[in-house]
ZAMARGU-4260 file (C-alpha; in steps of 0.2 Angstrom, whole numbers, plus 5000, padded with zeros to 4 digits):
<rodrens>
0) 5000/5000/5000 | 5015/5012/5003 | 5020/5012/4985 | 5004/5008/4976 | 4996/5022/4966
5) 4979/5012/4968 | 4968/5010/4983 | 4972/4995/4994 | 4959/4985/5004 | 4967/4975/5018
10) 4962/4957/5016 | 4970/4952/5032 | 4985/4941/5035 | 4982/4923/5035 | 4977/4916/5052
15) 4977/4933/5061 | 4965/4946/5054 | 4950/4948/5043 | 4946/4966/5043 | 4931/4967/5031
20) 4922/4952/5040 | 4925/4962/5056 | 4916/4977/5049 | 4902/4965/5043 | 4901/4958/5061
25) 4900/4975/5069 | 4886/4981/5057 | 4877/4965/5061 | 4878/4967/5080 | 4874/4985/5079
30) 4859/4981/5068 | 4852/4967/5078 | 4856/4973/5096 | 4856/4992/5093 | 4873/4994/5102
35) 4891/4989/5102 | 4893/4988/5120 | 4886/4980/5136 | 4885/4962/5131 | 4892/4945/5133
40) 4899/4937/5117 | 4903/4918/5116 | 4916/4914/5102 | 4915/4896/5099 | 4925/4883/5088
45) 4942/4886/5081 | 4949/4901/5091 | 4967/4897/5088 | 4967/4899/5069 | 4950/4908/5066
50) 4956/4925/5059 | 4938/4932/5060 | 4938/4929/5079 | 4955/4937/5081 | 4949/4953/5071
55) 4932/4954/5080 | 4940/4953/5097 | 4952/4967/5093 | 4938/4978/5087 | 4926/4974/5102
60) 4939/4979/5115 | 4936/4997/5109 | 4919/4997/5117 | 4913/4997/5135 | 4907/4982/5145
65) 4911/4968/5133 | 4913/4951/5142 | 4921/4937/5131 | 4918/4919/5133 | 4930/4908/5123
70) 4923/4891/5119 | 4935/4879/5112 | 4944/4862/5114 | 4962/4864/5122 | 4970/4862/5105
75) 4960/4877/5097 | 4961/4889/5112 | 4963/4908/5108 | 4981/4913/5106 | 4990/4919/5121
80) 4994/4936/5113 | 4975/4939/5113 | 4972/4934/5131 | 4987/4944/5137 | 4980/4960/5128
85) 4963/4957/5137 | 4972/4955/5154 | 4982/4971/5150 | 4966/4981/5146 | 4957/4973/5161
90) 4943/4966/5150 | 4935/4950/5157 | 4935/4934/5148 | 4933/4915/5152 | 4939/4900/5143
95) 4928/4885/5143 | 4926/4869/5134 | 4907/4865/5134 | 4895/4876/5124 | 4880/4870/5134
100) 4888/4877/5151 | 4887/4895/5145 | 4873/4896/5133 | 4861/4905/5146 | 4874/4918/5149
105) 4876/4924/5130 | 4869/4939/5121 | 4879/4934/5106 | 4886/4917/5100 | 4899/4918/5086
110) 4901/4901/5079 | 4916/4896/5068 | 4921/4881/5058 | 4936/4870/5061 | 4946/4874/5045
115) 4955/4859/5037 | 4968/4869/5029 | 4975/4875/5046 | 4979/4858/5052 | 4996/4849/5049
120) 4988/4832/5049 | 4971/4825/5044 | 4969/4815/5061 | 4968/4831/5071 | 4956/4839/5059
125) 4944/4824/5059 | 4945/4822/5078 | 4940/4841/5081 | 4929/4845/5066 | 4913/4840/5074
130) 4918/4845/5092 | 4904/4858/5092 | 4887/4857/5084 | 4874/4870/5088 | 4857/4862/5087
135) 4839/4865/5093 | 4843/4857/5110 | 4857/4869/5113 | 4847/4884/5107 | 4834/4880/5119
140) 4846/4884/5133 | 4849/4902/5126 | 4841/4919/5130 | 4826/4923/5119 | 4835/4938/5112
145) 4852/4930/5109 | 4859/4930/5092 | 4870/4918/5082 | 4883/4924/5070 | 4894/4914/5059
150) 4906/4921/5045 | 4901/4906/5034 | 4903/4894/5025 | 4898/4882/5038 | 4902/4863/5038
155) 4893/4854/5052 | 4895/4866/5067 | 4877/4873/5065 | 4863/4861/5061 | 4852/4866/5047
160) 4837/4865/5059 | 4844/4881/5068 | 4842/4891/5052 | 4823/4894/5055 | 4826/4901/5072
165) 4824/4920/5072 | 4840/4921/5083 | 4850/4914/5069 | 4856/4929/5059 | 4870/4923/5049
170) 4862/4924/5033 | 4857/4942/5036 | 4875/4944/5042 | 4881/4939/5024 | 4869/4952/5016
175) 4877/4965/5027 | 4894/4959/5021 | 4889/4963/5003 | 4884/4981/5009 | 4900/4983/5019
180) 4911/4978/5005 | 4901/4989/4992 | 4903/5004/5004 | 4922/5001/5005 | 4924/5000/4986
185) 4913/5015/4983 | 4924/5025/4996 | 4940/5019/4988 | 4934/5024/4971 | 4928/5040/4978
190) 4910/5037/4970 | 4896/5047/4979 | 4879/5038/4980 | 4864/5048/4984 | 4855/5041/4999
</rodrens>
């Protein structure tokens, strides 16, 4: 970007960040909850390699009264550099293994898939890929106004039976992603659109 004569959109850096998805996630949360503060968010699945999760955490720490619950198997825990940053900023977080144990506490549940391409061997991927599956039984434990986000695509981590639940907003999240990326492109191209 330093030398380009053309606008650059940061597409992230491998397993660490995903800036446009984070803008999408923030727009979704703001649209669904009416705020970007005062909530408990559970981040579930691959928190070690999940760049959408890393980016979202870095964005949400800028808002007040955000409580994080990290839900993952030991092998896929959120990296230490993130937990150290949260400790330095005195932002509360918990690390748990069982999704069911924290469902009643959540205002937002952010599900992620276990990504085959991030594993060094097939055995570990196969062992962990179905560690979390959100289904109707687990949704029954949640608050009536909790929302479920997912950056998509999903594999098995959200049962299709959850799609009809009004709290499942991941398809709306995808639509917001179109708007966010359109706005970025229009901004970079300096195109003004009448509201």
